C-alpha positions as CSV (number, residue, x, y, z in Angstrom):
1,M,-36.6,23.1,74.8
2,A,-35.3,19.4,74.9
3,F,-36.5,16.5,72.9
4,F,-35.5,14.0,75.6
5,K,-36.2,15.8,79.4
6,K,-34.1,14.5,82.2
7,Y,-35.6,12.5,84.6
8,N,-34.5,13.4,88.4
9,G,-36.0,10.6,90.1
10,T,-36.6,10.6,93.9
11,T,-34.7,11.3,97.0
12,N,-36.0,8.9,98.2
13,T,-34.1,5.7,99.1
14,K,-36.8,2.9,99.3
15,L,-38.3,4.1,96.3
16,L,-34.6,4.2,93.8
17,R,-34.1,1.3,95.2
18,I,-37.4,-0.3,94.0
19,E,-37.0,1.3,90.7
20,R,-33.8,0.1,89.7
21,L,-34.5,-3.2,91.0
22,I,-37.6,-2.8,88.7
23,W,-35.4,-2.6,85.3
24,T,-32.7,-4.8,86.7
25,L,-35.4,-7.6,86.6
26,I,-37.0,-7.2,83.5
27,Y,-34.2,-6.6,81.0
28,G,-32.7,-9.6,83.5
29,G,-35.3,-11.8,82.5
30,L,-35.1,-10.6,79.2
31,L,-31.9,-11.1,78.5
32,A,-32.7,-14.8,80.0
33,I,-35.0,-15.8,77.5
34,V,-33.1,-14.8,74.8
35,L,-30.4,-16.8,76.4
36,G,-32.6,-19.6,76.5
37,A,-33.7,-18.9,72.8
38,F,-29.7,-19.6,72.0
39,V,-29.2,-22.1,74.6
40,D,-32.7,-24.2,73.2
41,Q,-30.5,-25.6,70.1
42,Q,-28.4,-27.3,71.8
43,E,-29.4,-28.3,75.5
44,A,-33.2,-28.3,75.3
45,Q,-33.8,-29.0,79.3
46,D,-31.1,-26.0,80.2
47,A,-33.3,-23.8,78.0
48,G,-36.7,-24.5,79.2
49,L,-35.0,-23.2,83.1
50,F,-34.0,-19.8,81.4
51,Y,-37.2,-19.7,79.6
52,N,-39.1,-20.1,83.5
53,L,-36.1,-18.0,85.3
54,G,-36.4,-15.3,82.7
55,G,-40.3,-15.4,82.6
56,L,-40.5,-14.9,86.5
57,A,-38.1,-12.3,86.9
58,V,-39.9,-10.1,84.2
59,A,-43.2,-11.2,85.9
60,A,-42.0,-10.2,89.1
61,G,-40.8,-6.7,87.1
62,V,-44.0,-6.0,86.1
63,V,-45.9,-6.6,89.7
64,L,-42.9,-4.1,91.1
65,I,-44.2,-1.8,88.6
66,Y,-47.9,-1.7,89.9
67,V,-46.8,-1.3,93.5
68,R,-44.2,1.4,92.8
69,S,-47.3,3.2,91.2
70,R,-49.1,2.9,94.2
71,M,-46.6,4.1,96.5
72,R,-46.4,7.7,97.4
73,E,-43.3,9.8,97.9
74,E,-43.0,11.8,101.5
75,D,-42.9,15.4,101.9
76,H,-39.4,16.4,102.6
């Protein structure tokens, strides 16, 4: 019995793309927010852009998690 179980994912390419997009948006958005915190010390106007874009990306990722939870994998 393994502590971490391997997630084999889905074979449906549409669902796979959505799952990849979700995590890309969430992690990319969080990275943009952190970069905004570093830029905030130098250029306040640019930091606001990073905060806004990062927040939108994270929000889009969260919405896509809900959308993905409502999708069903077709029986093959």
